[in-house]
Each structure stands twice: as C-alpha cells, then as structure tokens.
C-alpha positions in Angstrom: 2.8 20.2 1.4 0.9 17.0 0.4 0.1 13.9 2.3 1.6 10.4 2.1 -0.9 7.8 1.0 0.0 4.1 1.5 -0.7 1.0 -0.6 -0.2 -2.5 0.8 -0.8 -5.8 -1.1 -0.6 -9.5 -0.3 -1.4 -12.2 -2.8 -3.2 -14.9 -0.8 -5.7 -15.1 2.1 -3.2 -16.7 4.4 -0.8 -13.7 4.1 -1.0 -10.7 6.3 -0.2 -7.1 5.4 0.6 -6.0 8.9 4.4 -5.6 8.3 3.6 -3.3 5.3 1.0 -1.4 7.3 3.5 -0.8 10.1 6.2 0.4 7.7 3.8 2.7 5.8 2.4 4.1 9.1 6.0 4.7 10.4 6.7 6.5 7.1 3.9 8.9 7.9 1.1 7.7 5.6 -2.2 9.4 6.4 -4.2 6.6 4.9 -3.4 3.1 3.7 -5.3 1.1 1.1 -4.9 -2.7 1.3 -5.4 -5.2 -1.4 -5.6 -9.0 -0.9 -5.6 -10.5 -4.4 -3.5 -12.5 -6.7 -1.4 -10.6 -9.3 -3.4 -12.4 -11.9 -6.7 -10.9 -10.8 -7.9 -8.0 -13.0 -10.7 -7.0 -10.6 -8.8 -5.1 -8.0 -10.6 -2.0 -6.7 -8.1 -1.1 -4.0 -5.3 -0.1 -6.3 -7.7 1.9 -8.4 -9.0 3.7 -5.2 -5.4 4.3 -4.1 -4.6 5.9 -7.4 -7.8 8.0 -7.4 -7.5 9.2 -3.8 -4.4 11.5 -3.9 -4.7 15.2 -4.5 -2.1 17.3 -6.2 1.0 17.3 -4.0 0.2 14.0 -2.3 2.6 11.0 -2.7 1.5 7.4 -3.1 3.9 5.1 -1.1 4.3 1.3 -1.7 6.5 -0.8 0.6 9.1 -2.9 -1.1 10.1 -6.1 0.6 13.4 -6.4 -1.2 14.4 -2.9 0.0 13.4 -3.5 3.6 16.3 -3.5 6.1 14.4 -5.9 8.3 14.7 -8.7 5.7 
C-alpha cells in the first residue's frame, strides 16, 4: 500500500497553512509540501515537488476549505 502525501497552499504571506497541515497530518499524510504564493505566480516549486515526489501507489492529498466540516 502506498503513502499519503499532502499539499497545502496559502496565497499571501499573512496567511498560515497550519489548519491545512493539521488536517493533512490527521488524514495520515507521511509528508506535506507547503506553498505560499499567489495563484497568479508561475514560479511555484512546491507543487512541482509534490507532484514529482509520490511513487506508484502513493496518493497526493489536498485539503479543501469548502469541504471542511469545521467551516
């Protein structure tokens, strides 16, 4: 069975990804890549690393604010 790999993103420097990290860790993610960049930015190494990291059988997990029961 593969591992869960997490990806968290916030858009601005004043935002924190801790809520996303907590949810991804609780889901069982073995590693979490974090990106702090605007959606307009084209230079975003963390999503690329997150997509390159998983091996066959691994699953990339992204937390969705709108689906969160805590909202």
